[in-house]
N, C-alpha and C positions, 0 to 999 in steps of 0.2 A: 506495500500502500503505499513506499515511500514517495513513487512518482504518479501518487494521487491530484490529477489538475484540480484547482478551486477556481471559482471566480467569485469575485467580489463589487456586490456597483456598488456607486455613493453618489448621493447628488450634493455637491461643500452649500451648506447653508453658509451665511452674516459670517458666522461665528470658531468656524473651523472645525467647531470640535467630533464635526462626523465623522471629519475627511481624520482627524485625529486620529481617532479607533480603528475607526479601518484600515489605518499605516499601524500601527501598532501588531494588531492579530491580524495584518498578511506579512507582519516579516515576523511576526512566533511562529509563526505555520508553515515559511522555510527556515528560520534559522536554526530549529530549535525541531519542527520535526517535517522538516526535508521533502517540507510537498512543495508543487509550483503551481503557482500561485497568481493569477492577471486582478489588476484591481483597477474598472472603470472608473472611470473622473469624470465627472460632464464635466468637470473644467478642472483642467489639469494641475494648473498653475502656480496656486498657491501651495503646493506640496514643498517643491523650491522654498518655497517656508520655513516648511515646519521640521526640514527630512534636506537642510541644498546640499550633503556631504553622502545622500543614499547611495544604497549599487544597486548589481542588479541582478539581485537576488530577486528581485518584485519588477515583473510587469507591470509597466502602468501602460492600460489602454483610453482613447475618449472615447463615448458615447459611440456604439456601434454604428453602422450605413448600410452594412449590408452583412449578409446573415454569419455568423460569423461559428469558430466549430464550441457547441455547445459540450462543457468539464460536468464532471463526474460527483460536486458536490457548488451549491447557484447559494450567494446567500443574497438575499438585498436585506443593503442596510438600512436599518430606521425607515423603515414603507418604505421608504423614493422609487418605490415600482418601478420593477424592471420595465427593459426596453423593446418595444414592441416587435421590434424584425426579433429578438434574443427570445421574445417567451414564443413563436414562431417557429420557432430553429427547436424549443424543447421540446413542442407538442412533436416536430416532426428525429429527435430521437431513439437510437437501437433498444437504450436503455433510460430510459426518463434520467435524468439527475437527481437527488437530494436535497428541497429546494425550500431556503431556509426565510423567513424573516429574526436576520436579529432588531430584534428591541431597543430600546430608551430603559435606561439602568432604575430599579424603583425596589422600594424598601417593602413597598408595601403586602401587606400578606393576600391580595389576590393573585400575583403574578407566580406565587408556587403553583395553581391551582391553575392557569392555564400555560404554563410552562411546555413545553410540548406539546402540543393542540394539534392535531391535521385541523386545512382547513383546506379541501379539493377545491378545484378552482370550478365556477359555474356553470363552466363550457368545455372545455378545453382538459383532453385526461392526465390531466398537474393534478396534485398534492403538494403545500405548502405548508410546511412547520413555522409553530411559535414557538422562537424561542428568545428566552428574557433572562442576563443577566441579573443578578440577586447580590447578596450578602450572609445564602445562608446555604448548606449542603444540599436538599434540592432544587436551590433555586438552579439561574444557568454558569454563577461565578461569574469572579474579576479577572483582569488579564492583568499578566503578573510573568517578569521573564524570568526568568531561571539564573540569571544574572544580576539582576533589579539590587540586589541584599549586599553583593558585593566587590560592588561598585568605590571606586575611587570616593571622598565626596569629599572636597579640601576648603574651609569658609573664605578664607586669610587666600586662599588663591586665585577662587572661584570671584572676588569679590577684588582681585587685580586686577583676569583678566576683564573686566568692565573697565578698567581702570579706575577702581571704588579705595582710598584706601579703611580698610578694617578696625571699628573701633573695637575691643576683643571682649570692651563692661556694657557695650551696645544691645539691643536688643534688637535683634531682624523679622526685621519682617516682608511680610509679599504683600503687596495689597492686588487680586486678582480679582475683579470684580461688572457688570455690565452698568451702562449707563443710571440706571437708575435707582440702583440702589443708596442707600438716604446715606450723600459722601456730607454732607453737612451737618447736621449731630454727632457725625464720626469727628472730626473736629471740632466742632461744639466738646464733646464730651474730650475730646488731649488738650487744648485751653482749658478747658475747669481743672480737668484736673494737676497740670503742671502749676494755675493758679496756686492749688491746692496743699499740691504735696508738693513742694519744689526742692525733696529729695530721692525725688521717683527717681531713676535708671533713662538714662537720653535712651529712647530709640531711632534705628535705623528701617526705614521704609520706603524697602524699591518696587516699582510702580512702572512696571509693561508699558508698554504705548497700546492706541485704542482706546476703546471705551475706560475704561479705569485708567487712563489722564482726563481723558477730555472730561471726566466725571469732575477731576481739582481745576481742571482746564478753565473751568465755571462758572465753582467758587473763590474761587487761588488765584484765576489770574494769569497767566505765559508768566511761568517762573521765569529761577534767575539761569549763570549758568550752572551756580550750587543747587539747585530745583526749591523748595518749598520749606518751611520753618513756620512745624505751629508747634507751640506751645515748650516742650520739652520734645518734639516726632520734624526729625529731619524725613520729610519727604524728596525720595528722588528719583527723578525720569532714566530708564533704563530706554535700549536697543529692544529690539524684539529679538526672541530665541525662538533655541531648537527646540523639536520637544525635549532632543539627551541636555543640551541646558538647561530645562525649564523645571526638570527633573531637577540639577541638584541642586538648583532653587527654590524647591523647593523641603530639599533635606538639609540644605545649610542651615534656615529662616528656623530658626525659633518659636514663629508663632507667622500661621500665614491665616490671605482669604481666598477661596474655591473659588468656584460657578459653576455652571451648568452638569455637563457629565468626566471629564475625560479632566480635568488640573481633581476636579476634586478627587477622584481613584485615585490618582499618584501624589495627592495630601496624607489619603491613607495610610499609600504603601508609606508615606515617608516621617511615621511615626510621631508624628509635631501636632499639636494642640492644633488646630483650624476655626474656620469660624468659612459654610455655605450657603455659596446664592445663591439654591433653584435654579436651574430660564423661569422664564416666568411663561405663564400662560392664563388661556382664557379663564374665567371667574377662576384661578386664586389655584388652581389647580392645583399645584406645588404647594404648592403648603399643604396639602395629604402626604406625600414625597416628606416632606422638614420631619410632618410633627413623627411616620412611622420608620424614617429613618432614627432616629431622634429615640424612640421607644428601644432601638433592638443596640445602643450607640452607648444608651444614659451617659447623655457627660453631666459636667459641675452646673448647680441650674446658675449662675450668673451661667456661665457660658452658655448655658440654652436660652436664655433669656436673648442673650444680645441675636445668639440665634434668630428666634423667630420674628423681632426687632427689625433687621438687615434685611430679612424677609417681605417684610410687609403684615405676618398673620400678628402683631399688634402696634401697638402703637405706644408706648412708655419705653420714653427719654430715659429714663434713667436708668433703662439696662446695659445701655453705651458709661453714664457717666461711673456707674457702681464698677465694672465693668474694670473698670482701668482701670484705678488710683488700686485695688485689688490684688490685681493681675503683677502690677511691675512692682510694691511697694510693699510689697510680702514672697519672700524665693522662695520658698516651700509651696506655692499656689500653680505658679506654672509649669518647674520637678512632677504638683501631686498632676496635671493635666499634663501633664508629656508624658509621667507611667500607664495613666489610662490611655490615654494615645499611643504606645506600644504596646499595650495592653490586645488594644482591641488590632492592631497589623501582627502581631502572634497570629489572634485566635483566623484573620481572614485567612494571613499564610496561613494557616493546618489546615482547609481545602485544599483540594484540584481549583487548579488556577480553568482560566474559559475557554481556552484554546483547547488544551486538558479532554474540557468534556466538550469541549463542542465538536472535536475528533472520536468521542466511546459516540455520542450518539448519532450523527451520523451513519459513520459503522454499524452499528443498531442496526437504521434502517433501510440500510445494504440488506445485510445477506435476510430481512425480512421480506423488501425481493424481491 
């Protein structure tokens, strides 16, 4: 089965999160499992941003314009809908491929009941299966490379590569959020905490480009060459990072702000405290996702209140005002949050990773057919 051929289809949306997940999966299937993988992208250009030095192990293809060869395994990522040409080719294949819809990640209870369910096509002799990533052994699991905890992560070396002088006594944060995050309230909380507790440790907050920086521009204006200063918090814009470099940022930081799915999962593998901003959905459906994850992760009450406020699930700004003095004015607070994050990371890493579960799932379906 080492030469098994996989096709992954992905539409590149505004934040590149879908692309990031698909690229990680494609790479792991080829490098760790010896699969032949074609990654079909409706817009291949952004891949050069997240993987500027990629090798040729994964074949990158634009959306097909003529009848293609059909793979053994076909993954339709995040309900992107297969091109009609490919769907037609599947109906003529001698052996129907194992066809999966890779769903978005959620900790909600209902996903375990839907994981692996079959969905026969209404008009064609094809069956699609739903594959749900998750945090439990009975879900589809999480993407995790075998070497993820063996990579070398030097805070000083990482910062030096960005041209930033390390401040060993500073709390290092990474701020990755959507533009609608309550940045004004966060800045006010930092300002207030600094005035109330001048002995607070300094904070160095690294801010990736795009929506996180745009949110700060709206409230603080254009930064100086040294970024912005809010109380004892030094906010510093950084360049766009490749996936590998961004992973390193999460590992070397003391506290991370993550968003969406890809950075959310990587923040958990970093084993550091984090705040998650779920992708905003109609009728605030993301609040149920946040509550479901919190039920499993069980964060400290002050951190949980921060999560809720950050996602608009409640509007008590004291959630931020109470959190920062507690975190920075108490050495045990950060240690306790970090130990909890590491315990959660250990629990997740004791389970099979998503790529392994995918391969086994598809093999079982092919044997039955």
